[in-house]
N, C-alpha and C positions, 0 to 999 in steps of 0.2 A: 353267821357267816353267809355271805352272798352265794346263792346258787351259781353254778358254772355257766348256766345259760342266760344269766341275767347281766345286762350291760349297765353299769352305773354312769349316767350322763349328766353333766352340769352345763346348761345352755348359758353362755356369758358373752352376749354381744356388746359392742362398744358404743352404740349410738343412742344412749338414753337421752330423752329430751327434757323430762321434768327434772331430773337430777344428773346432769352431765357426768359421765365417767364414773357412775356410782359403783360399778363392780370392783373397781380398784381404789376407791376412796379409803383412806386410812380410818378404820373403825377400831377404836381403843387399841391402837398400836400396830395393826396389821390390815392388809387389804380386805375389804368385806368378802371377796371371793374365797379367801383362805379359810373362812369359818365352815363353809360347805364342804370344801375338800377335806379338811381335817376331821369333820364329823363323819363323813363317809368313810375315811380310812379307819377311824376308831370303831366304826360299826362293822369292819371286816370286809369292806368293798375293795377289791383289788383285781384289776386296775380300776382307777377313777379317771374317766375321760372328760375333758372340758372341750365344749363345742363352741368355737368362736371364729370370727373373721379377722381377728385382731392379733398381730404379732406381739403387741405389748402384753395383751391379756395372756397369750400363750406363754410368754416368758415367765410371767408371774405364776401362772398355774403350775408350770413345771418346777418352779422353785419350792412350791408347797407340796410336791409329790404327786401331781396329777400327770396324765399323759395328754398330749395334743398331737395325735398322729397325722391329722390333716387340718388345714384351715377350711372353714366352710365358706361357700360362695356368698358374697355380700348380699345378693338378692334374697337369700334365705335368713337374713339377720335384720330385716327392716321392722318398722313399727307395727305393721299390719300382718306380720307373719307369726304364727303360733311358735312358741319357744321349742316345741318338740320337733319341729321340721328340720332345723340344722342337726339335731341329735339323730333323726332318722337318716339323714344324709351320711353322718359319720358311721352309723350302724351298717349301712349298705356298703360303704367303703371297706369297713372291717371284714364284712362277710366275704368280699372279694379277695381278701388276704387270708382266708381260712381262720378268721377270729370272730366267727358268727355267734349270735345270741338270739334267743327268740323272745326275750322279755326286756323291757327298758325300765330302769329305775331313774326317774327324772328328778333332780334336786335343783330348784332354782337358787341362784346365789343371792337373791334378794330376800331370802329367809335365813339370815345368819344365826338365829337363835335356836333353830332346831337342834336336838341332841342326837348323839349316836343311838341312844336307846329308842328314840322316835323312829329312826330309820330301820333298826332291827325289828321294831313292832310292825312296821309296814311290810317288811319282808316276810315275817312270820304269818301275817294275815293272808298274804298272797299265797304262801305255801300251803295254807289250809285247804286250798283247792275250790273248785267250782266257781271261780271268778276270772274275769279277763282284765279287771281294773281295780286298783286300790288307790284312794286319795285320802289325805289327811284333812280333818275338819275340826272346827272350833265351835263351841256352843255360842248362840247368839240370843239376844232378848227377843222372845216371840212378839213382843209389843211393837217391834218394827213392822211386823205384818199387820198387826191390829190397826195401826194408824197410817198405813201406806195409802196415799191418795195421788191421783193424777188428773190432769185437765182433759176433758173429752173434746170432741170436735165442735160442740155447741158452745164452748167456752166455760162450761160449768165443771165443777170438781166432783169426783166420785171415789168411793173406796175401791182401790185397785183389786183387792182380793174379795170383793163383795162382802158377804156376812160370815165368811168362813172363819175369820179370827176375831169376830166381834163377841167376845166373852171375857169374863174376868180372868186375871192373870193365873190363878191357881188351876184353871180349867184348860189353859192353852197348852198345845202339845210341845214337846221339846223340838227346837229348831237348831240347825247347824249351818255354817258357811264353809265351803271348801277354802282352805287358806293358801293353797298353792305350794306348800312347803315340801310335800312328798307326793309324787305321782308314779304309779307303776302301771304298766300296760303290756299285754302281749303285743308284739309288733304287728302281727297279722290283724288283730282287732283295731289297733291304732290306725293302720292304713285304711281299714274299712270305714271306720266312723270319723276319723279325723280329729279326735279329741279323746280325753280320758274318762268320758262320762257315758260309756256304752251301757247296754242293758244289764250285763253281769258285773255290776259295780259293788264293791265293798269299801268301807271306810275305817280309819283309825282316828281316834280323837286325841288331839294335842292341845294343851292349855294355851290360853291367850298369851301368857308371857313367853311362850316359845313359838308363837305363830305370827309374829309381826312380819308384814310384807313391807319392804322398803320401796316406796315409790316417790317420796318427797323428802325434802330436808328434815321436816318434822319427824317423819318415821325414822330417819337415820339417827337423828339426835336422841330419839327415845330408845333405840337399840343401844346406843353408846351409854346412855344413862343406866340401862338394865345390866349391861355387861360390867360396867365400872362398879355398880352397887354390888353385884354378886362377887366381885373380886376383893371386896373390902372385908 
């Protein structure tokens, strides 16, 4: 169950460039946005707020059980604006109507494979205390760091991480990537740091098959394949 002071927010802007209209694209029979709303509701989040500048997205969000109390300004929904900013706008507007919260649970709609249990795990980790932020992470092959190279100013190539990861695979430390699926932050800390990676950060691990971020048509098709396969 979501704590009373936690606001569940789904940022869903309309202006995707790489995959136009992706938040409403039909994914295995329903709009991609619907998966995040349904997972949040199944996890006990009530209400679920969708933060968008689009009337069309707002209509679909309400149809699947979310609330869209205000449309966000278009300037908060551009390519170069962090997704939590329209969510903070909605949180501030809610506070002005005595519906205040002090923690934001941010679920990006481009992670349609996350489960309700993943969300509950993130909430539990946050409630354990002593943190300002929780983000979901996925294991990655540490050899990505072993072999990372970049070109220097002289035109030669060098190891990006120096010799830190230059060792045999069994000796390499476990490494993880933030997958963007679940982000939780205290609103005061989020305003202070401007992101979910402040010093008092904890993580929860979600597997690769539930951590796909849809940015391209290939990502979208992969999600559809996994959903269809799971339904068989």
